[in-house]
C-alpha angles and dihedrals in degrees: 000000000000109000090199091062090056093046093048093049092053091050091050093048094057103030114132095019092296126153141187131280114211114209093155100115113146118249090256093052093045091049091052091054090048092049092056089057096040094250115149111257099227138131091248094051091050089050092050092049094050089047090053090052100048095041093055106132114247095010091130090067091073105016119068096177140014125211111219134194122236092254092051099048091063095048133099137211120260087265092056099257112142111242089231092057092048093051093047091050089054092050093246113141116234120236132177137204106233105178116095097220138268130304132185110279105239112245094013118099115230094351129120141212124204115232135199108097095116109098092358095132091058093044091052090052090052093047092050089058087057091056100265114158102170137028139197136220121182126204118190128214124181125201118229142115105329090350134164095032122209089244092056092047092050094047093052093042090055091050091049091049094048090049092048093050092051091049093052091047087058095046091252121131112239118223103207111206119187103172124195099199122229095225111114145048097276123135127240087253091057091047089052092051094049095042091051092048093049095046096047093050091043094055092048089054092045087054091049090053091050094243110168104236091201089062100052140074123222117218106190136165121253115250103257139144121262122275091249097043116128088225119060110188129226122259090252092052092052091048092049095048093044094049095046092048093051093046089054096045114029122072115237089233090074102099100206143021115196111186123223115223093225099196096318116139116256089253094050095047093050093044093051092047091050092049092052090056096039095052105029110021095126092049095059115099091185136059101262116202144131139284099180129169115169092019088067102027105043101077090050093047092052091053096042096056090179092290121130089211088066096051097102095045091049093049091050089055092046091051092048094048093046090049093056093065099058086048088055089057089064094062113157114258121231109194092191092063102036097091099027092063096052109062 
């Protein structure tokens, strides 16, 4: 492994306030989103949709890297141009989701483990030949009575660390994604507690597995109350809780944090990201940016509806939404408030 390759890739990904666009939904997830809008759930429609996304004019102004799914990385445009060639020509770095999804964690009620380690070293070698420079693995933790359990956290932390070590061995930057999902009635305080617990244990395991923290990207959730919570916090409260949690849990040697949107609306995700930078920019030891999926895609998908006649309108929306997030990273800094808000 060349550490410099990893470091250089991370710098290139986020240069100029850019972030990541995640279009790595599994076929099943993509089909569900199509079904809601009456779009045929076929291989060809998924290909057309992914082509629409990655051929959006000007996307490279705000997106430094795109996370693909295995089906997508082998596909071509309608004119026969491989997606990988098109992205490289646009200066967008190619990423790939390498986990194979979640399964019930045996012996643990309502908890999940992410699978995909079998054969991962060989798959990474094959992906690298296709131009892949970074990869992603997502672990999922739900909040409930006695959840997440310590056993579930440890099992997923070990999988994330093994994945990250294999990526770095191959010269591929690992995006480490421990997601505390928004589903539930939990408070922002409970989300803070769980997020902090998961991150602290995760970084201890990453250290145990000799993962170079300077050659990885963390993709965490924001600290936010559950979707069904009676109390929905202000943008400032979410920014404060998220920043404080990360400062207490994430080593400064990690070069970049790229938030997942986690079911937030596009407006919410951008507003929270902007508030973090507006209020706390000088407190952040890491590059803090975005790795959004639905929060960038959803407006375009609703307009597209699977109709070629809507391609241009959908791409205009995608470009506009993607452009909002780099703007959020330029939030004005108020030195008077920076310390008062984090107590």
